[in-house]
N, C-alpha and C positions, 0 to 999 in steps of 0.2 A: 384596739382602743382608737377611737376616732379623734382627730385633731381639728378644732374649728378656729377659723380666723375670720374676722369681720372687717370688711373694707368699706368705708363710708364714702359715697360720692357727694359732691357738692350739691347743696340745695339751691335751687334757682326759683325765682318768681316769674311767672308768666303773666303779662298784662294782656288782656284780650280787649280789643276795641271793636265795638260794633257800631256800624254806621247804617242808618236807615234813611233812605230817600223816599219820601212820599210823592207819588206822582198823582197830581190832582185828577180826580175823576176815575182813576184806574185802581187805586187801592193797592199798588205794587210796592214791594220793598226790595232794595238792592244795596250793594256794598262795593265800593271801589269802581273799577272799570266795568265793562259789559260782560264779565265772566258769567257763564251759566252754572257754575258750581254753587250748590247751596251753602249758605252760611252755617257755621257750626253752632250748635246750641249747647248750653251749659248743663251738665249733669248734676244730680243731687250732691255728688261729692265735690263739686267745684271744678271738675275737669271738662274737657271738650268731648262731646259725644260724636263729633265728626271723626270717623275711623278710630273710635275709642279702643276697639279691640286690637289695633295695631300700634297704639301709643306705647313708647318705650319709656317707662318711668317706674319708680317705686322699687321695692325690695325683691330679690330673688335668693334662693338657697341652692347652691350647687354642690352636689355630692361627687367627689372626684377621687380617683385612685391616689394612693399616697405618693407614688412616683411622679405625680403631676404637681406636687406641692409648690416648687419654685416657679415653674412656667405658668401655672394657672393663677398664682398670686400676682405675677406681672400682668397677665392677660386681663385679670379682673380689674386691676388698677387702670389699665388702658381703656377698657370698656366703659368704666365709670367716667373717665375723662371725656370719652367720645359721646357719652349720653348723660349729661348733667341731670341730677335728680334721681339717679339709680344708685342702689346699694347692693353689693354682691357679698353674700355670706358663703364662705367656702368651708366645707367639712370634708376632711381627707381621712382615708382609711383603706383597708383592704377591699378590693372590688367585690369579693364574695360577700363580705359583711355588709357593704353598702347596698348591694343588690337585695339582700335579705331585708334591710331596712325599707327599701322601696316597696317590695312586694308585701310587706307587713303593714303598709299604709302610712309610713312616716312622711310628714309633709315636706315636700321638696319640689324644685322646679326643673332641675337639670341633673342628669346622671352621666358621668364620663368614666368609663371603665377601662381597665388595663387588660381586659379579655373579652373576646366576642362571646365566650361561653356565659359569662355573668350578664352581659347585656341581653343575650338570648333568653335567659331566665326571666328578665324584667319584661321583655316583649311578650313572651309566652303567657305571662301572668296578666297581660292586658294593661300594663302600666306605662308602656311606651310604644311608639310606632316609628318605623322608618329611621333607625339610627344610621349615622354616617361615620365612617372610619376617618380619623383625622391625623393619626400618627402610628408609627411602629417603633419598637424598642428591642434591643438585643441585650444579652447578658454579658457581665464582666465580673471578674474576681476582684474583690477589694481586700487589701491587706493593710495592716498598720504600716506607717512610713518605714519602720525598721525591719519589716518583714520577718518577724521572729520565727515563723514556721518554715522559712526558706521556700515559700511557694513559688513555683515557676510555671505552673499550668494546671489544667483540670486534673491530670493524673496525680499531682501532689496532694489533692484533697482526699484521695483514697488512702493515704498513709495514715497509720494508726496514731502517729504522734502529732497530727495536724488537727487542731480544734477548729471545726467549721460551723458557721451559723447559716441556716437556710430559712426560707419562708415555709410556713405550713403548706401541706400538699394541696389544699383546696384554694390557696391564694395564688393568683397569676404568677408571681415571681417564683413560687415554689414549684408549680406545674411546669413552667418554662425551664427552670434549672434541671428538673428531672429529665426533660428532653435532651438537654446538654449532656448529662451523664449517660443516657442511653446511646446517644450518638458517639460518645467517646469510649463506650464499653467499660465504664468504671462504676464501682459501687462506693458511695459516699455515706458515711454514718455521721450525721451531725451531732454536735453536743447540745444544740438547742434549736428549736423550731419556733420561729417568731411569727407574730400575727400579720406583719406587713413588712415591706422592703425597707422602710426607714428604721424599723426596729433592728433589722439585721445590720444595717449600716451603723447604727449606734453601737452595737456590740463590737464592731471593728474599730471604730474611732475611740472607744473607751479602752481598747486593748484587752477585752475580755475573751476574744477569740483570735486565732491566727488568720482567719479568712472568712469572707462571707460572699455568697453569690448574689449579686444585685444587678441592676440595669446599668448600662453605660452612662445614662443620665445621672444616676445617683453618685457614681464615682466622680463625674465632672462637678456636680453640685457640692461635693464634700471638699473639693480643693486639695490643699496640702495636708488635710487630716488623714487621708488614705493614699495608698498607691494602687493603681489599677493594673491588673494583669490581664491583658487582652486574651479572648478565647478565639482560636482560629475559626474562620468562616465556615469550614466544612464540618465543624463540630457544633458551632453555636446554634442557638434557636432564638426565634423572635416571637413577639406577641403584638397584637393589634389593639388600637385604642378607639372604640366607638363612642359616640356621644349622642344624646337625644334629649329633647325637651319632654318631660313627663306629661302623660295625657291629663292628669288631674293637677297640673301645675297651678298654684294659686295666682301666679302672674304670667299667664301664657304668652303674652306679647313680648315681654322682656326676656322671658326664657328663650323664646325662638331667636330673638336678636343676639342673645349671648352665644347660642349655638352657631349662628351665622358668623359671628365675630371669630370664634375659634377656628371655623373652616375658612376664614378669609386669609388674604395675603398677609395681613398684619399678625394674625394668630400664628400662621405658619412660620413667620420670621422668628417669633419668640420660641416656638417649639424647636426649630432647627438650631437656634443658638444654644438651646439647652442640651442638644445631642440627640434629639429624636429624629427619626427618619420619616420622610413623607410616604404615605401609603401608595 
């Protein structure tokens, strides 16, 4: 199930002043100093046609992996503040489900995936080109603060008395967790398979399971609602996060600007604070 949040940027008014200097006998028009740059003309929609394709304004829809909820909410607010007149609508969900939406023709401007595999599917379908990896994430075990299952590590999850929640296998957090279990040489039989990582985390915070395998960023975002059990580096597995402006983006210029912002130092600062690793 996809969660949508709408973040509204401030609306600004732009006043365009046109000055025309008539030079007797020459019929020339100029503006300001002796710059040779042509003056911008006004389009039918009231905007400037001077580099209209690169104008950063208006609405965009960003489809993003559920694990990006907190960081992209912050990034979108900062982007809107940096570009008055923009509005970013964020739609979060499992990367596999979002990729299917994109390849099925759902209108969107940007796709940020928690897996290169899902982005590759979008690129192969001709819906995006030249994605950029902007972050990496690793797994961690989340348990209720009281740790009722006595979980101490990955091996604990193989116990028959431990109720574990995992993501579905086709979802990046499920596929990455499977790599962890393979590395550790354990077999884990979950009591529930959830559609995305936030759903797994919810099962833990509600006390419905003894443990859930999520990303380190999700444990950090949950604060004192869960306890994190680190997974040793020699057993853990990671996933990469690529982002791309979609080829049929309704607002291509602003979509590209948003992607650039995520890839910028400002975007990296937010992601690092959330617990993501740089690629």
